C-alpha positions in Angstrom: 141.1 100.2 129.5 139.5 104.0 128.4 136.0 103.0 128.6 136.5 101.2 132.2 138.1 104.1 133.3 135.4 106.1 132.3 132.9 103.7 133.5 135.1 103.4 137.2 135.6 106.8 138.0 133.0 109.3 139.6 132.7 112.7 139.1 134.9 114.5 142.0 135.0 118.5 142.9 138.3 119.9 142.0 139.4 120.4 145.4 138.6 116.8 146.5 135.9 118.1 149.3 132.8 115.8 150.7 131.1 115.4 153.6 130.2 111.8 153.2 130.7 111.2 149.5 127.8 109.3 147.6 128.1 107.9 144.2 125.6 108.3 141.6 123.6 104.8 142.8 124.4 104.6 146.0 126.7 105.2 149.7 130.2 105.1 148.9 133.3 104.5 152.5 136.3 106.6 151.6 139.9 105.7 152.3 142.8 108.4 152.3 146.3 107.5 152.1 149.1 109.6 152.8 152.5 110.2 154.1 152.2 113.8 156.9 155.5 113.7 156.9 155.4 114.8 160.7 151.6 114.7 161.9 152.4 117.2 164.4 153.1 120.4 163.1 149.9 119.5 160.2 147.6 118.8 162.9 147.9 122.4 163.8 147.8 123.1 159.8 144.1 121.2 159.6 143.0 123.1 163.2 143.5 126.6 161.2 142.2 125.3 158.2 139.2 123.3 159.4 138.6 123.6 163.2 140.4 120.6 164.3 141.8 116.8 163.0 137.9 115.7 163.0 137.2 118.3 160.8 139.5 117.6 158.4 138.4 114.2 158.0 135.3 115.4 158.3 135.8 118.1 155.3 137.2 114.6 152.2 133.8 112.2 154.0 137.3 109.8 155.1 135.9 106.6 156.9 139.5 105.6 157.0 142.8 107.9 157.1 145.8 105.5 156.8 148.9 108.3 157.5 153.1 107.5 156.9 155.9 108.9 158.7 153.9 110.1 161.3 156.9 110.8 163.4 155.5 110.4 167.4 157.2 108.0 169.4 154.8 106.2 171.5 155.6 108.3 174.4 153.7 111.3 173.5 150.9 109.8 172.0 148.0 112.3 173.3 144.7 112.0 174.3 143.5 114.5 171.5 145.3 112.8 168.4 144.5 109.2 170.0 140.9 109.3 170.6 139.4 111.8 168.1 135.5 111.5 168.8 133.5 109.6 166.1 137.5 107.4 165.3 139.3 104.5 167.2 142.9 104.5 166.1 145.6 101.8 165.5 149.3 102.9 166.3 152.6 101.2 164.8 155.6 103.2 166.1 159.4 102.8 165.9 160.7 101.1 168.9 164.1 102.2 168.6 164.8 105.4 166.9 162.6 108.1 168.9 160.5 110.3 166.3 161.4 108.0 163.4 158.5 106.3 160.9 155.4 105.2 162.3 151.7 104.4 160.5 148.4 105.6 161.7 144.9 104.3 160.7 141.9 105.9 162.3 138.6 104.9 161.6 135.2 106.0 161.8 132.9 104.6 163.8 131.1 102.4 163.8 130.9 102.0 159.2 134.5 101.5 159.6 135.7 100.5 162.7 137.8 97.1 162.6 136.8 93.6 164.2 140.5 92.9 165.0 144.3 95.2 164.0 148.0 94.8 164.7 150.3 96.5 164.6 154.4 95.6 162.6 153.3 91.9 162.1 155.5 91.0 158.5 159.0 89.8 160.5 157.7 87.6 162.9 159.9 85.3 164.7 161.9 84.8 161.2 162.7 88.5 160.4 161.5 90.3 164.6 164.1 93.4 162.2 161.0 93.8 159.9 158.9 95.2 163.3 160.1 97.5 165.1 160.3 100.5 163.1 156.5 101.0 163.1 156.3 100.7 159.0 152.7 98.6 159.1 149.2 99.0 160.6 146.6 95.7 159.6 143.2 96.5 160.0 140.2 93.5 159.7 137.1 95.5 158.0 135.4 91.9 157.4 134.5 92.6 154.1 138.7 93.6 153.6 142.2 93.5 155.7 143.4 96.6 155.1 147.3 97.4 155.1 148.7 101.0 156.0 152.9 100.7 154.7 155.4 102.6 155.0 158.4 100.8 153.0 161.8 101.5 154.1 163.7 103.7 152.0 167.2 102.0 150.7 169.3 105.7 152.0 171.0 107.6 150.4 173.3 107.2 147.2 175.6 106.1 145.8 175.7 103.1 148.8 172.2 102.6 149.7 173.7 100.9 153.0 169.5 99.7 153.7 168.8 98.3 150.2 168.8 94.7 151.5 166.1 95.5 154.5 164.6 97.2 152.1 164.7 94.0 149.8 163.2 92.2 152.9 160.5 94.5 153.7 159.3 94.6 150.2 159.3 90.5 150.0 157.8 90.3 153.6 154.7 92.2 152.9 154.2 90.4 149.4 154.2 87.0 151.6 151.5 88.4 153.8 149.8 90.0 151.3 149.2 86.2 149.6 148.8 84.5 153.4 145.7 86.8 153.9 144.5 85.9 150.0 145.0 82.6 150.5 142.6 82.2 153.5 140.0 83.7 151.0 140.7 87.4 152.1 140.3 90.4 150.4 143.1 92.6 150.1 143.8 97.0 150.2 147.2 97.5 150.4 147.9 101.7 150.8 150.9 104.1 151.6 153.6 104.9 150.9 156.7 102.2 149.0 158.9 104.1 148.0 159.6 102.9 144.4 157.9 103.7 141.1 157.2 101.3 138.8 158.0 102.8 135.0 159.5 105.0 133.5 156.4 107.5 133.0 156.1 107.9 137.1 159.1 109.7 137.1 160.0 113.1 135.9 162.4 113.2 132.7 165.6 115.2 135.1 165.4 113.0 137.6 166.4 110.1 135.3 164.5 106.6 136.4 167.1 104.7 134.6 169.3 105.0 137.6 167.4 105.3 140.3 166.9 101.9 141.5 168.6 98.5 141.6 166.4 96.3 139.3 165.2 93.7 142.4 163.2 96.2 144.1 161.5 96.8 140.8 160.8 93.2 139.9 159.6 92.9 143.6 157.7 96.2 143.3 156.2 94.6 139.5 155.6 91.6 141.2 153.2 93.1 144.1 151.2 95.1 140.9 150.6 92.2 139.0 148.8 89.9 141.9 147.3 93.2 142.8 146.4 96.5 140.5 147.5 99.4 140.8 144.6 101.0 141.1 145.2 104.5 140.5 146.9 103.5 137.1 144.3 101.5 136.3 141.7 104.4 135.9 144.6 106.4 134.6 145.9 104.4 131.6 147.0 107.4 129.9 147.9 109.6 132.4 151.5 111.0 132.6 153.1 114.0 135.0 150.8 113.0 137.6 153.1 112.4 140.8 153.2 111.7 144.4 156.2 113.4 145.7 158.8 116.3 145.4 162.0 117.2 146.4 161.3 120.2 148.8 165.0 121.6 149.9 164.4 122.9 145.1 161.5 123.5 145.4 160.6 120.6 142.8 156.8 121.1 143.4 156.7 124.2 141.8 157.8 122.7 138.3 156.1 119.4 138.7 159.5 117.6 139.0 158.5 114.7 141.2 157.5 110.8 141.0 154.2 108.1 141.8 155.9 106.2 144.6 152.3 106.7 146.8 150.0 103.5 145.2 146.4 102.0 146.4 147.4 98.2 145.9 143.9 95.7 145.4 143.4 92.3 145.7 141.3 91.7 141.7 138.1 91.1 143.0 138.1 94.3 144.9 138.2 96.0 141.8 134.1 95.8 140.1 133.9 98.4 143.7 135.8 101.4 143.2 133.3 104.3 142.5 137.4 105.7 142.3 140.7 107.5 143.3 142.3 109.9 143.1 145.8 112.3 144.3 144.4 115.2 146.0 146.1 118.5 144.3 148.1 121.5 145.7 144.5 123.1 145.8 143.1 120.5 148.1 146.1 119.9 150.9 148.8 123.1 150.8 152.5 121.6 149.8 153.5 122.6 153.0 151.9 120.6 154.9 153.5 117.6 153.2 155.9 116.9 150.6 153.8 114.2 149.5 150.1 114.1 147.6 147.5 112.4 149.9 145.1 109.6 147.9 141.4 109.2 148.1 139.5 105.9 147.2 136.3 105.5 147.6 134.2 102.2 147.0 130.9 101.5 146.7 129.1 99.8 149.2 126.1 98.6 151.1 125.2 97.8 154.6 124.5 93.7 154.8 122.4 92.0 156.6 124.6 89.3 157.6 123.8 86.0 159.1 124.3 86.0 162.9 127.2 83.4 162.9 129.2 86.1 160.5 128.8 88.8 163.6 131.3 86.9 165.7 134.5 88.2 165.8 136.1 87.7 162.6 139.7 88.2 163.9 142.8 88.4 161.8 144.2 85.1 160.6 146.7 83.2 162.4 146.2 84.8 165.6 145.4 82.3 168.9 142.5 82.4 169.5 140.5 84.5 166.6 137.8 82.5 164.3 137.5 83.0 160.6 134.4 82.0 159.1 134.7 80.1 155.9 134.4 83.2 154.0 134.8 86.6 155.3 131.5 88.9 154.4 131.3 89.8 151.4 133.7 87.6 149.6 131.4 85.7 148.0 130.3 88.1 146.4 133.4 89.3 145.2 134.1 85.8 143.8 131.9 87.1 141.0 132.8 90.5 140.3 134.8 89.9 138.2 132.6 88.3 135.7 129.8 90.9 136.7 132.2 93.4 135.4 132.5 91.8 132.2 129.1 90.7 131.7 128.4 94.6 132.2 131.0 95.6 130.0 129.1 93.0 127.0 125.8 94.8 128.2 127.0 97.9 127.8 128.4 97.3 124.2 124.6 95.6 123.6 123.1 99.1 124.8 122.7 98.1 128.2 123.4 98.8 131.4 123.5 98.2 134.8 124.0 99.4 138.3 127.2 99.0 139.7 128.4 95.6 142.4 128.3 97.2 146.0 130.7 96.0 148.3 128.3 94.4 150.8 129.4 95.4 154.5 129.3 93.5 157.5 127.6 94.9 160.9 129.9 96.5 162.8 131.2 95.0 165.1 129.7 94.5 168.9 132.7 95.4 170.8 136.0 96.9 170.3 139.1 95.4 169.1 142.2 94.6 171.5 144.2 96.9 169.9 141.8 100.0 170.4 140.8 99.0 174.1 144.9 98.9 175.2 145.2 101.9 173.0 142.3 103.7 174.5 143.1 102.6 178.0 146.1 104.6 178.6 144.1 108.0 178.6 140.7 106.9 179.7 139.4 104.5 182.4 135.7 103.3 181.5 136.1 101.5 184.7 136.9 104.5 187.2 133.6 105.5 189.0 132.7 109.3 189.2 132.2 110.9 192.3 128.5 110.8 191.5 128.6 107.4 191.9 130.9 107.3 194.8 128.7 109.6 197.1 125.0 107.7 195.7 125.9 104.3 194.5 123.6 103.7 191.7 120.5 105.3 191.5 116.9 102.3 193.0 113.7 103.4 191.7 111.7 104.0 194.5 107.7 104.3 195.3 107.5 107.8 193.7 109.3 106.9 190.6 106.9 104.6 190.4 103.6 106.3 190.5 103.1 106.7 194.2 102.0 109.4 195.9 104.4 111.2 199.3 104.0 114.4 200.7 107.0 116.9 199.4 107.8 114.2 196.5 108.2 117.4 194.3 110.6 118.9 196.9 113.0 115.7 197.0 113.5 115.6 193.6 114.5 118.9 192.9 116.8 118.3 195.9 118.5 115.5 195.3 118.9 116.6 191.1 120.3 119.5 193.1 122.7 117.4 194.7 123.5 115.2 191.6 124.8 118.2 189.5 126.5 120.0 192.4 128.5 116.9 192.4 128.4 116.7 188.4 130.4 120.3 189.1 132.9 118.9 191.4 133.4 116.0 188.6 133.8 117.9 185.9 136.5 119.8 188.1 138.4 116.8 188.0 138.9 116.0 184.3 140.2 119.3 183.3 143.8 118.8 182.4 146.0 121.6 184.2 149.2 121.1 186.2 148.9 119.2 189.7 149.0 122.1 191.9 146.2 124.2 189.9 143.8 121.5 189.9 144.2 120.9 193.5 143.2 124.3 194.1 140.3 124.2 191.7 139.0 121.6 193.0 139.4 122.2 197.0 137.6 125.5 196.0 134.8 123.3 194.1 134.7 120.7 196.6 133.7 124.1 199.5 130.8 125.2 197.6 129.2 122.1 196.5 129.3 120.9 200.1 127.2 124.0 201.7 125.2 122.8 198.3 125.2 118.9 199.3 124.3 119.9 202.5 121.0 122.0 201.9 120.0 119.2 199.4 120.5 116.1 201.8 118.3 118.3 204.6 115.9 119.1 202.4 115.4 115.0 201.7 115.1 114.0 204.9 110.7 113.7 206.1 109.2 113.1 208.8 108.9 108.7 208.0 110.9 107.3 210.3 112.5 104.7 207.6 113.3 108.0 205.0 115.0 110.3 207.9 117.2 107.3 208.3 117.7 106.7 204.7 118.2 110.6 204.2 120.6 110.7 207.2 123.5 108.5 205.9 123.2 109.4 202.6 123.7 112.9 203.9 126.6 111.1 206.2 128.1 109.2 203.6 127.9 112.3 200.9 130.0 114.7 203.2 131.9 111.9 204.4 132.8 110.9 200.9 133.7 115.1 200.0 136.3 115.2 202.5 137.7 112.0 201.6 137.6 111.4 198.2 136.2 114.5 196.7 139.5 115.3 195.2 139.2 112.0 192.7 139.5 112.9 188.7 136.6 111.9 186.6 137.8 109.1 184.9 140.9 110.3 182.5 144.8 109.4 183.4 
């Protein structure tokens, strides 16, 4: 496997930074997995170092960000974190204990926008308790299904009271991944699994032999046997590389840690792996989290799929979803391992081939239901702006179609000035201020804009009877709307 690792792993900067990752023979899709250990304070650190949360994602060229232990209650989700420009976000939050657990997946649009998504969908009716703590977000990207996972901790030793819950969660996770595989889907599971698979993944001072119950080790090892541990596959002989350290003892300074964060994939996806790396402290400061982040890069290409494959794919088993006979990329992936074996044989003969690439489907024709529901908490796409309320949809005129008329240029400029004035009132309603300050600002803007609209409406009047009648109606409608509806916002709740 040393040769495999050298073949699959591509060069990467020491700090892990990238703008839009390119492998030696084409484009890559980058997935970040990170136990962030409380989102809110870490985002403030990101803003200081990268100017914004979006700046952090762009710095590493992230197309899909999977964060665990977000610890943000649903009631405290903000527009700034939920509606990041250029991304859709999908949240699983704890339904009981506030500020506990939680996982979130951000997907860059349009390249990684999912066809469907679901949160906390492991337990179902049989084990509903598994779906109460915000530990899973599942997103369907057509070519693969991505599971963002935060496996429960069994609790403090020696009792470890939550071990039965942890075991049940691991079994349900395996069942979900096997169900997807049986339906012809390729699977990627990333996150904090809270188990180290073997002794070399634990520093010697931490005593791996007494760390875990034999049942949780068996469950994780069985999962890895079916869905390979990508980092270990690419770094088969590496020791002393970990993903979590005890903060209270400053263990990271001595590298006394464990590797419990994984990227597990369907075997058919292995030929498309370009790299999987654990980011060092030089990339993300240790004070931001007690965990290190992982970056997975897949070699991809935008596919020219048939029209029927552009339909909504849906998640397996969801009512009303349409599942094609083979998801985009599955047929190609099923021969991926044979391609890899053939490439190895050709390499032994002194021949070379381009690495296979995972074919991505076209972007979904519309946002998935989960994102629409989440976005609507912060943005109402159906609410009309003040400009629409004042003037309505713009209708073409003879002048617009090339006709001539007296003062047509003046009428256009006056209408433009009126529209700009209304837009200023509209913008004032969008700002997130306290109620008293916001109302005062809007009253001031309405007063100024009303005079501008009156002047513009007067300029619009023309000698022709029909034009004058229309101008009078528009002016009275504008002033009446300013008096009654001028305090409406611009669509933000």
